[in-house]
Structures are given as structure tokens and as C-alpha cells.
N, CA, C and O atoms as CSV, one atom per row, in Angstrom:
chain,resi,resn,atom,element,x,y,z
A,1,MET,N,N,48.918,-27.482,-30.324
A,1,MET,CA,C,48.260,-27.719,-29.055
A,1,MET,C,C,48.278,-29.216,-28.782
A,1,MET,O,O,48.411,-30.029,-29.697
A,2,ILE,N,N,48.145,-29.561,-27.520
A,2,ILE,CA,C,48.150,-30.960,-27.101
A,2,ILE,C,C,46.720,-31.353,-26.721
A,2,ILE,O,O,46.087,-30.718,-25.877
A,3,VAL,N,N,46.233,-32.408,-27.359
A,3,VAL,CA,C,44.887,-32.913,-27.098
A,3,VAL,C,C,45.017,-34.330,-26.547
A,3,VAL,O,O,45.677,-35.184,-27.139
A,4,ARG,N,N,44.386,-34.560,-25.424
A,4,ARG,CA,C,44.372,-35.902,-24.831
A,4,ARG,C,C,43.016,-36.538,-25.102
A,4,ARG,O,O,41.972,-35.929,-24.868
A,5,ILE,N,N,43.046,-37.763,-25.596
A,5,ILE,CA,C,41.847,-38.589,-25.643
A,5,ILE,C,C,41.971,-39.522,-24.446
A,5,ILE,O,O,42.857,-40.377,-24.405
A,6,SER,N,N,41.092,-39.357,-23.484
A,6,SER,CA,C,41.162,-40.151,-22.254
A,6,SER,C,C,41.187,-41.635,-22.577
A,6,SER,O,O,40.469,-42.103,-23.461
A,7,THR,N,N,42.004,-42.354,-21.865
A,7,THR,CA,C,42.256,-43.799,-21.992
A,7,THR,C,C,43.045,-44.160,-23.242
A,7,THR,O,O,43.304,-45.338,-23.491
A,8,GLU,N,N,43.430,-43.159,-24.033
A,8,GLU,CA,C,44.093,-43.456,-25.298
A,8,GLU,C,C,45.477,-42.822,-25.417
A,8,GLU,O,O,46.426,-43.476,-25.851
A,9,GLY,N,N,45.590,-41.565,-25.037
A,9,GLY,CA,C,46.877,-40.896,-25.144
A,9,GLY,C,C,46.741,-39.463,-25.633
A,9,GLY,O,O,45.639,-38.942,-25.809
A,10,GLN,N,N,47.900,-38.842,-25.847
A,10,GLN,CA,C,47.959,-37.444,-26.265
A,10,GLN,C,C,48.383,-37.334,-27.726
A,10,GLN,O,O,49.087,-38.188,-28.266
A,11,TYR,N,N,47.924,-36.245,-28.340
A,11,TYR,CA,C,48.260,-35.957,-29.733
A,11,TYR,C,C,48.638,-34.492,-29.862
A,11,TYR,O,O,48.052,-33.625,-29.214
A,12,ARG,N,N,49.627,-34.231,-30.708
A,12,ARG,CA,C,49.936,-32.857,-31.096
A,12,ARG,C,C,49.026,-32.545,-32.275
A,12,ARG,O,O,49.010,-33.274,-33.267
A,13,LEU,N,N,48.274,-31.468,-32.163
A,13,LEU,CA,C,47.323,-31.100,-33.201
A,13,LEU,C,C,47.500,-29.625,-33.516
A,13,LEU,O,O,47.545,-28.787,-32.615
A,14,GLU,N,N,47.600,-29.316,-34.792
A,14,GLU,CA,C,47.732,-27.918,-35.206
A,14,GLU,C,C,46.532,-27.130,-34.688
A,14,GLU,O,O,45.404,-27.619,-34.718
A,15,SER,N,N,46.775,-25.919,-34.217
A,15,SER,CA,C,45.700,-25.098,-33.664
A,15,SER,C,C,44.673,-24.701,-34.722
A,15,SER,O,O,43.590,-24.222,-34.384
A,16,THR,N,N,45.004,-24.896,-35.995
A,16,THR,CA,C,44.043,-24.597,-37.056
A,16,THR,C,C,42.814,-25.510,-36.972
A,16,THR,O,O,41.781,-25.202,-37.567
A,17,TYR,N,N,42.911,-26.608,-36.254
A,17,TYR,CA,C,41.779,-27.526,-36.099
A,17,TYR,C,C,40.887,-27.162,-34.911
A,17,TYR,O,O,39.863,-27.809,-34.688
A,18,LEU,N,N,41.261,-26.141,-34.155
A,18,LEU,CA,C,40.490,-25.767,-32.970
A,18,LEU,C,C,39.055,-25.383,-33.326
A,18,LEU,O,O,38.123,-25.778,-32.626
A,19,ASP,N,N,38.864,-24.623,-34.396
A,19,ASP,CA,C,37.510,-24.226,-34.790
A,19,ASP,C,C,36.651,-25.440,-35.126
A,19,ASP,O,O,35.475,-25.489,-34.767
A,20,GLN,N,N,37.235,-26.418,-35.813
A,20,GLN,CA,C,36.483,-27.635,-36.147
A,20,GLN,C,C,36.103,-28.401,-34.882
A,20,GLN,O,O,34.978,-28.882,-34.750
A,21,LEU,N,N,37.054,-28.508,-33.956
A,21,LEU,CA,C,36.756,-29.186,-32.691
A,21,LEU,C,C,35.655,-28.456,-31.932
A,21,LEU,O,O,34.762,-29.088,-31.367
A,22,ASN,N,N,35.716,-27.133,-31.918
A,22,ASN,CA,C,34.719,-26.338,-31.207
A,22,ASN,C,C,33.339,-26.490,-31.845
A,22,ASN,O,O,32.333,-26.564,-31.140
A,23,THR,N,N,33.290,-26.537,-33.171
A,23,THR,CA,C,32.016,-26.727,-33.867
A,23,THR,C,C,31.405,-28.077,-33.501
A,23,THR,O,O,30.206,-28.170,-33.237
A,24,ILE,N,N,32.226,-29.114,-33.487
A,24,ILE,CA,C,31.741,-30.447,-33.109
A,24,ILE,C,C,31.311,-30.449,-31.646
A,24,ILE,O,O,30.285,-31.036,-31.301
A,25,ASP,N,N,32.088,-29.798,-30.786
A,25,ASP,CA,C,31.775,-29.707,-29.363
A,25,ASP,C,C,30.406,-29.056,-29.167
A,25,ASP,O,O,29.588,-29.550,-28.391
A,26,ASN,N,N,30.159,-27.953,-29.868
A,26,ASN,CA,C,28.867,-27.270,-29.752
A,26,ASN,C,C,27.727,-28.163,-30.246
A,26,ASN,O,O,26.648,-28.179,-29.654
A,27,ALA,N,N,27.966,-28.900,-31.323
A,27,ALA,CA,C,26.951,-29.819,-31.842
A,27,ALA,C,C,26.684,-30.953,-30.848
A,27,ALA,O,O,25.552,-31.420,-30.725
A,28,LEU,N,N,27.723,-31.390,-30.144
A,28,LEU,CA,C,27.552,-32.415,-29.110
A,28,LEU,C,C,26.650,-31.903,-27.987
A,28,LEU,O,O,25.773,-32.625,-27.514
A,29,VAL,N,N,26.867,-30.666,-27.566
A,29,VAL,CA,C,26.034,-30.062,-26.524
A,29,VAL,C,C,24.576,-30.044,-26.988
A,29,VAL,O,O,23.672,-30.373,-26.219
A,30,GLU,N,N,24.351,-29.658,-28.243
A,30,GLU,CA,C,22.989,-29.610,-28.791
A,30,GLU,C,C,22.369,-31.006,-28.867
A,30,GLU,O,O,21.196,-31.180,-28.536
A,31,ALA,N,N,23.141,-31.990,-29.295
A,31,ALA,CA,C,22.626,-33.360,-29.396
A,31,ALA,C,C,22.217,-33.886,-28.023
A,31,ALA,O,O,21.187,-34.547,-27.887
A,32,ILE,N,N,23.015,-33.594,-27.022
A,32,ILE,CA,C,22.700,-34.045,-25.664
A,32,ILE,C,C,21.448,-33.340,-25.153
A,32,ILE,O,O,20.580,-33.969,-24.548
A,33,ALA,N,N,21.357,-32.032,-25.396
A,33,ALA,CA,C,20.178,-31.275,-24.964
A,33,ALA,C,C,18.905,-31.798,-25.631
A,33,ALA,O,O,17.824,-31.741,-25.047
A,34,ALA,N,N,19.040,-32.305,-26.857
A,34,ALA,CA,C,17.896,-32.837,-27.603
A,34,ALA,C,C,17.659,-34.326,-27.325
A,34,ALA,O,O,16.782,-34.942,-27.931
A,35,ASN,N,N,18.439,-34.895,-26.415
A,35,ASN,CA,C,18.346,-36.328,-26.093
A,35,ASN,C,C,18.545,-37.213,-27.319
A,35,ASN,O,O,17.912,-38.260,-27.454
A,36,ASP,N,N,19.432,-36.779,-28.209
A,36,ASP,CA,C,19.698,-37.519,-29.444
A,36,ASP,C,C,20.981,-38.340,-29.272
A,36,ASP,O,O,22.071,-37.903,-29.643
A,37,GLU,N,N,20.824,-39.521,-28.709
A,37,GLU,CA,C,21.983,-40.359,-28.398
A,37,GLU,C,C,22.716,-40.816,-29.656
A,37,GLU,O,O,23.945,-40.887,-29.661
A,38,GLU,N,N,21.987,-41.123,-30.710
A,38,GLU,CA,C,22.621,-41.568,-31.955
A,38,GLU,C,C,23.505,-40.463,-32.542
A,38,GLU,O,O,24.633,-40.720,-32.964
A,39,ARG,N,N,22.992,-39.248,-32.566
A,39,ARG,CA,C,23.784,-38.120,-33.079
A,39,ARG,C,C,24.997,-37.872,-32.189
A,39,ARG,O,O,26.090,-37.587,-32.678
A,40,PHE,N,N,24.794,-37.984,-30.880
A,40,PHE,CA,C,25.907,-37.829,-29.947
A,40,PHE,C,C,27.026,-38.813,-30.273
A,40,PHE,O,O,28.187,-38.415,-30.369
A,41,GLN,N,N,26.693,-40.097,-30.444
A,41,GLN,CA,C,27.710,-41.113,-30.724
A,41,GLN,C,C,28.448,-40.814,-32.027
A,41,GLN,O,O,29.666,-40.971,-32.106
A,42,THR,N,N,27.708,-40.385,-33.044
A,42,THR,CA,C,28.322,-40.045,-34.333
A,42,THR,C,C,29.271,-38.865,-34.185
A,42,THR,O,O,30.388,-38.893,-34.702
A,43,LEU,N,N,28.832,-37.834,-33.485
A,43,LEU,CA,C,29.665,-36.640,-33.309
A,43,LEU,C,C,30.900,-36.927,-32.461
A,43,LEU,O,O,31.979,-36.409,-32.748
A,44,LEU,N,N,30.754,-37.741,-31.429
A,44,LEU,CA,C,31.912,-38.086,-30.600
A,44,LEU,C,C,32.951,-38.823,-31.437
A,44,LEU,O,O,34.143,-38.527,-31.355
A,45,ARG,N,N,32.498,-39.784,-32.243
A,45,ARG,CA,C,33.434,-40.493,-33.134
A,45,ARG,C,C,34.116,-39.519,-34.093
A,45,ARG,O,O,35.318,-39.622,-34.339
A,46,THR,N,N,33.351,-38.581,-34.629
A,46,THR,CA,C,33.901,-37.591,-35.560
A,46,THR,C,C,34.980,-36.756,-34.882
A,46,THR,O,O,36.037,-36.508,-35.462
A,47,MET,N,N,34.711,-36.323,-33.651
A,47,MET,CA,C,35.667,-35.500,-32.908
A,47,MET,C,C,36.961,-36.269,-32.648
A,47,MET,O,O,38.055,-35.757,-32.884
A,48,LEU,N,N,36.826,-37.486,-32.165
A,48,LEU,CA,C,38.010,-38.282,-31.844
A,48,LEU,C,C,38.781,-38.655,-33.107
A,48,LEU,O,O,40.012,-38.663,-33.106
A,49,ASP,N,N,38.065,-38.963,-34.178
A,49,ASP,CA,C,38.726,-39.296,-35.446
A,49,ASP,C,C,39.492,-38.108,-36.008
A,49,ASP,O,O,40.562,-38.283,-36.592
A,50,LEU,N,N,38.960,-36.905,-35.842
A,50,LEU,CA,C,39.666,-35.707,-36.313
A,50,LEU,C,C,41.028,-35.606,-35.634
A,50,LEU,O,O,42.038,-35.341,-36.287
A,51,VAL,N,N,41.047,-35.819,-34.328
A,51,VAL,CA,C,42.305,-35.744,-33.578
A,51,VAL,C,C,43.248,-36.868,-34.006
A,51,VAL,O,O,44.436,-36.630,-34.222
A,52,ARG,N,N,42.734,-38.071,-34.129
A,52,ARG,CA,C,43.577,-39.212,-34.518
A,52,ARG,C,C,44.154,-39.047,-35.923
A,52,ARG,O,O,45.321,-39.359,-36.159
A,53,GLN,N,N,43.336,-38.559,-36.852
A,53,GLN,CA,C,43.761,-38.460,-38.250
A,53,GLN,C,C,44.706,-37.295,-38.513
A,53,GLN,O,O,45.606,-37.396,-39.347
A,54,HIS,N,N,44.503,-36.189,-37.803
A,54,HIS,CA,C,45.297,-34.992,-38.081
A,54,HIS,C,C,46.363,-34.714,-37.028
A,54,HIS,O,O,47.231,-33.862,-37.221
A,55,GLY,N,N,46.292,-35.436,-35.915
A,55,GLY,CA,C,47.272,-35.243,-34.859
A,55,GLY,C,C,48.427,-36.223,-34.972
A,55,GLY,O,O,48.353,-37.232,-35.674
A,56,THR,N,N,49.484,-35.898,-34.265
A,56,THR,CA,C,50.659,-36.762,-34.183
A,56,THR,C,C,50.753,-37.268,-32.746
A,56,THR,O,O,50.799,-36.457,-31.821
A,57,PRO,N,N,50.782,-38.583,-32.533
A,57,PRO,CA,C,50.844,-39.097,-31.165
A,57,PRO,C,C,52.079,-38.586,-30.414
A,57,PRO,O,O,53.179,-38.512,-30.961
A,58,VAL,N,N,51.858,-38.241,-29.157
A,58,VAL,CA,C,52.953,-37.856,-28.269
A,58,VAL,C,C,53.532,-39.151,-27.705
A,58,VAL,O,O,52.786,-40.040,-27.294
A,59,ALA,N,N,54.843,-39.255,-27.686
A,59,ALA,CA,C,55.504,-40.458,-27.166
A,59,ALA,C,C,55.084,-40.699,-25.712
A,59,ALA,O,O,54.954,-39.749,-24.941
A,60,PRO,N,N,54.874,-41.956,-25.339
A,60,PRO,CA,C,54.437,-42.273,-23.980
A,60,PRO,C,C,55.404,-41.797,-22.897
A,60,PRO,O,O,54.990,-41.538,-21.767
A,61,ASP,N,N,56.688,-41.682,-23.234
A,61,ASP,CA,C,57.663,-41.249,-22.233
A,61,ASP,C,C,57.876,-39.734,-22.237
A,61,ASP,O,O,58.732,-39.231,-21.509
A,62,GLU,N,N,57.115,-39.011,-23.039
A,62,GLU,CA,C,57.193,-37.545,-23.074
A,62,GLU,C,C,56.034,-36.991,-22.249
A,62,GLU,O,O,54.877,-37.347,-22.474
A,63,PHE,N,N,56.348,-36.124,-21.297
A,63,PHE,CA,C,55.321,-35.589,-20.412
A,63,PHE,C,C,55.043,-34.135,-20.752
A,63,PHE,O,O,55.871,-33.256,-20.514
A,64,VAL,N,N,53.859,-33.897,-21.315
A,64,VAL,CA,C,53.428,-32.543,-21.650
A,64,VAL,C,C,51.995,-32.361,-21.160
A,64,VAL,O,O,51.206,-33.306,-21.128
A,65,GLU,N,N,51.682,-31.135,-20.782
A,65,GLU,CA,C,50.345,-30.820,-20.297
A,65,GLU,C,C,49.365,-30.762,-21.469
A,65,GLU,O,O,49.693,-30.251,-22.539
A,66,SER,N,N,48.182,-31.282,-21.260
A,66,SER,CA,C,47.151,-31.265,-22.298
A,66,SER,C,C,46.421,-29.926,-22.290
A,66,SER,O,O,46.068,-29.402,-21.234
A,67,ASP,N,N,46.201,-29.385,-23.482
A,67,ASP,CA,C,45.413,-28.160,-23.622
A,67,ASP,C,C,43.920,-28.476,-23.627
A,67,ASP,O,O,43.104,-27.700,-23.129
A,68,ILE,N,N,43.583,-29.618,-24.193
A,68,ILE,CA,C,42.192,-30.064,-24.275
A,68,ILE,C,C,42.165,-31.542,-23.901
A,68,ILE,O,O,43.014,-32.318,-24.339
A,69,ILE,N,N,41.184,-31.922,-23.089
A,69,ILE,CA,C,41.017,-33.327,-22.725
A,69,ILE,C,C,39.650,-33.779,-23.216
A,69,ILE,O,O,38.619,-33.242,-22.813
A,70,LEU,N,N,39.662,-34.774,-24.091
A,70,LEU,CA,C,38.429,-35.313,-24.653
A,70,LEU,C,C,38.072,-36.614,-23.948
A,70,LEU,O,O,38.951,-37.309,-23.437
A,71,PRO,N,N,36.800,-36.940,-23.922
A,71,PRO,CA,C,36.386,-38.173,-23.244
A,71,PRO,C,C,36.802,-39.412,-24.028
A,71,PRO,O,O,37.121,-39.323,-25.214
A,72,PRO,N,N,36.797,-40.559,-23.371
A,72,PRO,CA,C,37.155,-41.801,-24.065
A,72,PRO,C,C,36.090,-42.183,-25.092
A,72,PRO,O,O,34.949,-41.728,-25.014
A,73,PRO,N,N,36.471,-43.020,-26.048
A,73,PRO,CA,C,35.537,-43.419,-27.101
A,73,PRO,C,C,34.295,-44.150,-26.587
A,73,PRO,O,O,33.255,-44.147,-27.247
A,74,ASP,N,N,34.400,-44.770,-25.424
A,74,ASP,CA,C,33.263,-45.531,-24.897
A,74,ASP,C,C,32.412,-44.730,-23.910
A,74,ASP,O,O,31.693,-45.310,-23.096
A,75,THR,N,N,32.491,-43.406,-23.981
A,75,THR,CA,C,31.696,-42.553,-23.101
A,75,THR,C,C,30.209,-42.815,-23.329
A,75,THR,O,O,29.737,-42.828,-24.465
A,76,THR,N,N,29.487,-43.021,-22.244
A,76,THR,CA,C,28.046,-43.252,-22.367
A,76,THR,C,C,27.314,-41.923,-22.496
A,76,THR,O,O,27.852,-40.861,-22.182
A,77,PHE,N,N,26.089,-42.007,-22.960
A,77,PHE,CA,C,25.259,-40.811,-23.110
A,77,PHE,C,C,25.044,-40.144,-21.755
A,77,PHE,O,O,25.059,-38.917,-21.658
A,78,GLU,N,N,24.845,-40.935,-20.721
A,78,GLU,CA,C,24.648,-40.383,-19.375
A,78,GLU,C,C,25.910,-39.665,-18.882
A,78,GLU,O,O,25.819,-38.581,-18.306
A,79,GLU,N,N,27.065,-40.254,-19.102
A,79,GLU,CA,C,28.323,-39.596,-18.712
A,79,GLU,C,C,28.497,-38.290,-19.481
A,79,GLU,O,O,28.970,-37.293,-18.937
A,80,ALA,N,N,28.112,-38.312,-20.738
A,80,ALA,CA,C,28.271,-37.133,-21.586
A,80,ALA,C,C,27.415,-35.970,-21.109
A,80,ALA,O,O,27.800,-34.814,-21.286
A,81,ARG,N,N,26.278,-36.246,-20.517
A,81,ARG,CA,C,25.415,-35.170,-20.000
A,81,ARG,C,C,26.183,-34.274,-19.027
A,81,ARG,O,O,25.983,-33.059,-19.004
A,82,GLU,N,N,27.048,-34.869,-18.237
A,82,GLU,CA,C,27.837,-34.096,-17.277
A,82,GLU,C,C,29.032,-33.430,-17.949
A,82,GLU,O,O,29.346,-32.275,-17.660
A,83,LEU,N,N,29.696,-34.154,-18.842
A,83,LEU,CA,C,30.907,-33.637,-19.485
A,83,LEU,C,C,30.642,-32.452,-20.399
A,83,LEU,O,O,31.419,-31.498,-20.432
A,84,PHE,N,N,29.542,-32.514,-21.142
A,84,PHE,CA,C,29.263,-31.502,-22.151
A,84,PHE,C,C,28.246,-30.473,-21.671
A,84,PHE,O,O,27.533,-29.887,-22.485
A,85,ALA,N,N,28.171,-30.246,-20.373
A,85,ALA,CA,C,27.243,-29.257,-19.832
A,85,ALA,C,C,27.742,-27.846,-20.131
A,85,ALA,O,O,28.947,-27.620,-20.250
A,86,GLY,N,N,26.827,-26.911,-20.252
A,86,GLY,CA,C,27.201,-25.514,-20.501
A,86,GLY,C,C,27.797,-25.323,-21.875
A,86,GLY,O,O,27.160,-25.621,-22.886
A,87,GLU,N,N,29.024,-24.824,-21.913
A,87,GLU,CA,C,29.703,-24.555,-23.184
A,87,GLU,C,C,30.310,-25.804,-23.798
A,87,GLU,O,O,30.781,-25.764,-24.934
A,88,GLY,N,N,30.309,-26.899,-23.078
A,88,GLY,CA,C,30.947,-28.106,-23.583
A,88,GLY,C,C,32.372,-28.207,-23.078
A,88,GLY,O,O,32.718,-27.638,-22.042
A,89,LEU,N,N,33.192,-28.934,-23.815
A,89,LEU,CA,C,34.580,-29.171,-23.401
A,89,LEU,C,C,35.519,-28.052,-23.822
A,89,LEU,O,O,36.541,-27.811,-23.180
A,90,ILE,N,N,35.161,-27.369,-24.912
A,90,ILE,CA,C,36.034,-26.342,-25.481
A,90,ILE,C,C,35.332,-24.993,-25.360
A,90,ILE,O,O,34.316,-24.775,-26.021
A,91,PRO,N,N,35.843,-24.087,-24.537
A,91,PRO,CA,C,35.202,-22.779,-24.389
A,91,PRO,C,C,35.201,-22.001,-25.705
A,91,PRO,O,O,36.151,-22.054,-26.485
A,92,GLY,N,N,34.120,-21.288,-25.919
A,92,GLY,CA,C,34.064,-20.419,-27.106
A,92,GLY,C,C,33.026,-20.785,-28.095
A,92,GLY,O,O,32.894,-20.123,-29.124
């Protein structure tokens, strides 16, 4: 699957990591609902690091559609309230 980190680029990531991303996504929704900004920042870093560490960057001149789009690393807590509403970024 192709995962985009906004402002950073795209990565090819094995679909076996989808469950881990979804677990982090759900925890992000919970952290935001609990107004826990520190936990939110930690979880966002964890999510982005998972993609960076296990994904392979897509070449800048290769154009492929993203399956998942993640927010940039500098996403504020207020911005996250809108992004992670409901089910979060990853359905399921």
C-alpha cells in the first residue's frame, strides 16, 4: 500500500502494517477525546516513524495514488481534532 506523510512524501508499506497503523490511529482518536495533547504528540510520532522505518520511499518522479494520507509531523492538537474525528484516518 502507498502511505503519504503530508509535506514529506510517499512510502510503499507492506499491508501487514495496516493493523498497527489502525491501532495507533484509534489510540490517537482516544487521546484527542481525552484532551491528552502529550499522548497525541507521542502517538503521532510513533505512527509516522512506523511508516518511515518500515516503508520504502516512493521516487519523487513516480506518480502513484496514496491509499492512506497521514498528517504532517508538525500537526497541532487543534488541527488533529478535525483530522481524527469519528473513526480517525484509517477506517476499521
